[in-house]
C-alpha positions in Angstrom: 6.0 14.3 -14.6 4.0 13.8 -17.8 2.3 10.6 -18.8 4.8 10.3 -21.7 7.8 10.6 -19.5 6.4 8.1 -17.0 6.4 5.4 -19.6 9.8 6.3 -21.2 11.6 3.9 -18.9 10.8 0.4 -17.7 8.1 0.1 -14.9 9.7 0.1 -11.5 7.3 -2.7 -10.5 6.0 -5.3 -13.0 4.0 -8.5 -12.3 3.7 -10.8 -15.4 1.2 -13.7 -15.2 2.0 -14.0 -11.5 0.4 -16.6 -9.1 0.9 -15.9 -5.4 0.0 -18.0 -2.3 1.2 -19.6 0.8 2.3 -23.3 0.6 -0.6 -25.0 -1.3 -3.1 -22.2 -0.8 -3.4 -19.9 -3.9 -4.3 -16.3 -3.1 -4.1 -14.7 -6.6 -3.5 -16.3 -10.0 -2.3 -15.2 -13.4 -2.1 -11.5 -12.4 -0.3 -8.9 -14.5 0.2 -5.2 -13.5 2.8 -2.5 -13.7 3.7 0.6 -11.8 5.7 3.5 -13.4 7.7 6.4 -11.9 5.6 9.4 -11.2 2.4 7.4 -10.9 0.0 6.8 -8.0 -1.5 3.3 -8.3 -4.3 2.2 -6.1 -4.8 -1.5 -5.3 -8.4 -2.0 -4.1 -10.5 -5.0 -3.2 -12.3 -6.6 -0.3 -10.7 -7.8 2.9 -8.7 -11.0 2.3 -8.6 -10.4 -1.5 -4.8 -10.5 -1.7 -3.9 -6.8 -1.7 -1.3 -7.1 1.1 0.0 -10.3 -0.6 0.9 -8.2 -3.6 2.8 -5.7 -1.4 4.7 -8.6 0.2 5.6 -10.0 -3.3 6.9 -6.6 -4.4 9.2 -6.3 -1.4 10.4 -9.9 -1.8 8.8 -11.2 1.5 7.1 -13.9 -0.5 8.1 -15.4 -3.9 5.8 -15.9 -6.9 4.7 -19.5 -7.4 4.4 -18.8 -11.1 5.2 -15.9 -13.3 7.7 -13.0 -12.8 7.8 -10.2 -10.4 10.4 -7.5 -11.4 11.4 -4.6 -9.3 13.8 -2.0 -10.7 14.0 -4.3 -13.8 15.3 -7.2 -11.7 13.5 -10.6 -11.2 12.7 -10.7 -7.5 12.8 -14.5 -7.5 16.4 -14.4 -8.7 17.7 -11.7 -6.4 20.4 -12.6 -3.9 19.9 -11.5 -0.3 22.3 -8.6 -1.0 20.4 -7.5 -4.1 17.1 -7.7 -2.4 18.4 -5.6 0.5 19.6 -3.0 -2.0 16.3 -2.9 -3.7 14.4 -2.5 -0.4 16.6 0.5 0.5 15.2 2.2 -2.6 11.7 1.7 -1.3 9.7 3.5 1.5 7.0 1.5 3.2 4.2 3.1 5.3 2.3 0.6 7.4 -1.3 1.1 8.5 -0.3 1.8 12.2 2.7 4.0 11.3 5.0 1.8 13.4 6.6 4.8 15.1 9.0 4.4 18.0 6.9 5.7 20.9 10.0 6.3 23.1 11.6 8.6 20.5 10.8 12.2 19.5 9.2 13.1 16.2 12.6 14.2 15.0 14.4 11.0 16.0 11.7 8.8 14.4 12.3 10.5 11.0 16.0 10.6 11.5 16.2 6.8 12.3 16.6 5.6 8.7 19.3 8.1 7.9 21.3 7.2 11.0 21.0 3.5 10.2 21.5 3.5 6.5 23.4 6.6 5.5 26.8 8.1 6.3 25.4 11.6 6.7 26.7 13.8 9.5 24.3 14.9 12.2 24.3 18.4 10.7 23.1 17.0 7.3 20.6 14.7 9.1 19.1 17.7 10.9 18.5 19.6 7.7 17.1 16.6 5.8 14.7 15.7 8.6 13.5 19.2 9.1 12.9 19.5 5.3 10.8 16.3 5.2 8.9 17.4 8.3 8.2 20.7 6.7 6.8 18.9 3.6 4.2 17.2 5.8 3.5 20.4 7.8 5.2 19.2 11.1 8.6 21.0 11.1 7.7 22.8 14.4 6.6 19.5 16.0 10.1 18.0 15.7 10.8 18.3 19.4 7.6 16.6 20.6 7.3 13.0 21.7 5.1 10.7 19.7 2.7 10.5 22.7 2.1 14.3 22.3 0.7 14.3 18.8 -2.6 13.1 17.3 -3.1 10.0 15.3 -3.3 12.0 12.1 -0.1 13.8 12.9 1.6 10.4 13.7 0.6 9.2 10.2 2.3 12.3 8.7 5.4 11.7 10.8 5.5 8.1 9.4 5.1 9.5 5.9 8.1 11.9 6.5 10.1 8.9 7.7 9.1 6.9 4.6 10.4 9.6 2.3 13.5 10.8 4.2 15.8 8.6 2.1 14.0 9.9 -1.1 12.9 6.4 -2.2 12.0 5.6 -5.8 8.9 3.5 -4.7 6.6 4.3 -1.8 4.2 1.5 -0.6 1.3 2.5 1.5 -0.8 0.0 3.5 -4.2 1.5 4.2 -2.9 5.1 4.5 -6.4 6.6 5.1 -7.6 4.1 7.7 -8.9 5.7 10.9 -8.4 9.3 9.8 -11.0 12.0 10.3 -12.3 13.7 7.1 -9.9 16.6 7.3 -6.8 14.5 7.9 -7.9 12.1 5.2 -8.2 14.8 2.6 -4.9 16.4 3.6 -3.1 13.0 3.6 -4.4 12.2 0.1 -3.3 15.5 -1.3 0.0 15.2 0.4 0.6 11.7 -1.2 -0.2 13.1 -4.6 2.1 16.2 -4.2 5.0 14.2 -2.8 4.7 11.7 -5.7 4.9 14.6 -8.2 7.7 16.3 -6.3 9.9 13.2 -5.8 9.0 11.6 -9.2 8.6 8.3 -7.3 6.2 5.5 -7.9 3.4 5.3 -5.2 1.3 2.3 -4.5 -1.8 2.5 -2.2 -3.4 -0.5 -0.7 -6.7 0.9 0.3 -10.4 0.5 1.0 -11.0 4.2 0.6 -12.4 4.6 -2.9 -13.3 8.3 -2.9 -9.9 9.7 -1.9 -7.8 7.2 -3.7 -9.7 7.7 -7.0 -9.1 11.4 -6.7 -5.3 11.0 -6.7 -4.7 7.7 -8.5 -3.4 7.5 -12.1 -4.2 3.8 -12.3 -6.5 1.4 -10.3 -6.2 -2.3 -10.0 -9.0 -4.2 -8.3 -8.5 -7.8 -7.1 -11.1 -10.3 -5.9 -12.1 -13.9 -6.2 -8.4 -14.9 -6.6 -7.6 -12.8 -9.7 -7.4 -9.3 -11.2 -11.0 -8.1 -11.6 -10.6 -4.8 -13.4 -7.9 -2.2 -14.1 -7.6 1.2 -15.7 -7.9 4.8 -14.9 -10.3 5.7 -12.0 -13.0 6.7 -14.6 -12.5 3.4 -16.5 -12.9 1.4 -13.4 -16.0 3.3 -12.4 -17.6 2.6 -15.7 -16.7 -1.1 -15.6 -19.6 -3.5 -16.2 -17.9 -6.3 -14.2 -20.5 -7.4 -11.6 -17.9 -7.8 -8.8 -16.4 -4.4 -9.4 -19.9 -2.8 -9.5 -20.9 -4.4 -6.2 -17.6 -3.3 -4.5 -17.8 0.3 -5.8 -21.5 0.6 -4.8 -21.0 -1.1 -1.4 -24.0 -3.3 -2.2 -24.9 -6.4 -0.2 -26.2 -8.3 -3.2 -23.9 -9.5 -5.9 -21.1 -12.0 -6.5 -19.8 -11.5 -2.9 -22.4 -13.1 -0.7 -23.1 -11.3 2.6 -24.4 -14.2 4.5 -22.3 -17.3 5.2 -23.6 -20.2 3.1 -25.6 -23.1 4.6 -23.9 -26.4 5.4 -24.5 -29.8 6.9 -21.9 -29.1 9.6 -23.9 -26.1 10.8 -27.2 -28.1 10.8 -25.7 -30.8 12.9 -24.2 -28.3 15.3 -27.5 -26.5 15.7 -29.4 -29.8 16.2 -27.0 -30.8 19.0 -27.2 -27.5 20.8 -31.0 -27.4 20.6 -31.2 -30.9 22.0 -28.9 -29.8 24.8 -31.1 -26.9 25.9 -34.4 -28.8 26.1 
């Protein structure tokens, strides 16, 4: 899919001046971003910066406190439960741990969404599942139990399950975490090739900068409660934003302080404990 065709229709996900949080706690404020079909978009940022909160807002698990979140050109805050359920069926979600059923075979794990959400016959399900397993290189592992495959293979099984309904959006939560270098590179290339083949929109929540920058069309970095920088991987690399530069370099010095700040509470605690051990 060309860049021109990606932008010929409305973004499948759009955040417009969105503020997100839990009760009175604000996590991200005044954030705008968009995701188009055929794009791989990487959401990066430190732990606790709000990346997963963005994913939860896109799937309607939390509602925006301010601004508008649209998915498939519909305002998530105004969706009925039925509309939200229909939107979610057009998405595939791959969690960090894969969330496979350990008591089922590789085949049955991938077949599960089809059996639950489609009216396909078992003959059709067989061919669809084998096709998706073939795309992730595991067709001949269909008969194995989950306990018989490696962690990297399990991640690919979870990917096959996420795409078996051919979703228009695929959301990945830390897809590269815990993978060895070979599996990591293979997984990154697989995500890119599947995005191109399916023409879907792919969102990566990730700490892995090297692999995600190789396959991403757009990068959004969040931190300190807001959108820090966005653009192509090259544009983000060249940003002069101090927080972005610290994160990209993995430096201990910068806006994000490595050491916990001093406080009167700590001083009183330490004084009491020192008195107690005399």
